[in-house]
KOLZA-915186 format. One record per residue (C-alpha): x, y, z. Coordinates in steps of 0.5 Angstrom, whole numbers, plus 500, padded with zeros to 3 digits. Layout:
// residues N
XYZ
...
END
This chain:
// residues 231
500500500
503507498
501513503
503520503
502525509
500532506
500539509
504538516
504540521
498543522
493541516
495534515
492529509
492522509
492520502
493512501
493509495
490502494
492497489
487491487
485487493
489491498
485494505
485499509
480501515
478508518
474510522
468513518
469520520
475520518
475520510
476526506
475523498
475516495
476515487
469509485
474504484
474503492
469498495
466501502
463497508
461497514
462491519
459490526
466491531
467485536
473484541
477482535
478486529
475482524
471479528
464483528
466490526
461497526
457500531
459499538
455504543
459504550
456509555
456513549
461513546
460511539
465508534
464507527
470504522
468503514
473498510
477501504
478495499
480496492
477490487
478490480
483497480
487501483
483507488
486513492
483516498
484521504
482521510
483526516
479528523
482533527
480541527
488542525
493538527
498533525
497525523
503521524
505513522
505508528
509502526
504496530
509489531
508483535
510485542
510492540
503495540
499501543
494504547
491510544
485516545
479513541
479521538
485520535
485514531
485515523
486508520
489502520
491496515
489489515
492485521
492491526
487489532
483494535
481492542
475497544
472491549
478492554
476496561
480503559
475504554
469500557
469504564
471510562
478509566
481516563
476520566
473526563
469522557
476519554
476513551
482509550
483503545
488497546
492496539
496490537
497485531
501487526
501493520
500501520
496505524
494512523
493517528
491525529
493530534
490537535
495541535
502538533
506531536
510531541
514524541
517522548
522516549
522512556
528508558
526503563
523506569
523513568
516516569
512522565
506526568
501526562
494532562
489527559
486532554
493532551
495524551
494521544
498514546
503511548
506504548
503497551
509496554
509502559
506502566
501507567
495509573
491515572
491520578
487526580
492533579
494536586
488537591
481539591
484547590
487544583
483541581
477547581
482552579
486548575
482545570
486539570
483534573
486527571
493526569
496519567
503517569
507513565
513510567
517506561
520503557
516505550
514511547
509517549
505522544
502528546
498533542
500540543
493543544
487542548
480541545
477543550
480549552
479551544
472550546
473554553
475560550
470559544
465560550
468566553
466570546
459566545
457567553
455573552
451574546
447568549
446571556
444578552
439574548
436571554
434577557
END
């Protein structure tokens, strides 16, 4: 499979060329365009990637996945998810998987397993409405971020504390625990709430911008107008 990531780092677009017989799976809302030579199918999703794909609703979260397959001739498709941000490629291998934020998932090759049944997704383990997907198998995984991607490589025993709204992905070789940030006063005034303490060895991918903060900033502009109209 040939691919190119255009317009990095702020307006990234993943463009994929599929030869006959090749297939790519993508988050349903990520497609920007596709050529009509590609066939698209939505499947129900279960614990294994090729079990049953489609829509799963867990605690109000929906997860749609489409298969894009080139059946007879080659075809092109493009994907992008985040409002403004970057796209990166992770090489998933046996013994080298990742835990990624649900909203960071763009697409993956056949052979990459997405487990949405584990506790991090079904229990909302990371809090604040964030759900994580466990990725294993073998193949390329494409993730997107809000803002630029900041990558950290931790050695064995090395730790890093990451705000959950900035956390995009980390290696499944890492140990982690979700904790509250500071005391009650810091949580209320600081707004961080929950953070994840990650211990190496492994990689961590962080997004430089926080979409929650963007939403709060937009609301500060809209709120006075809403209140004025309400009167």
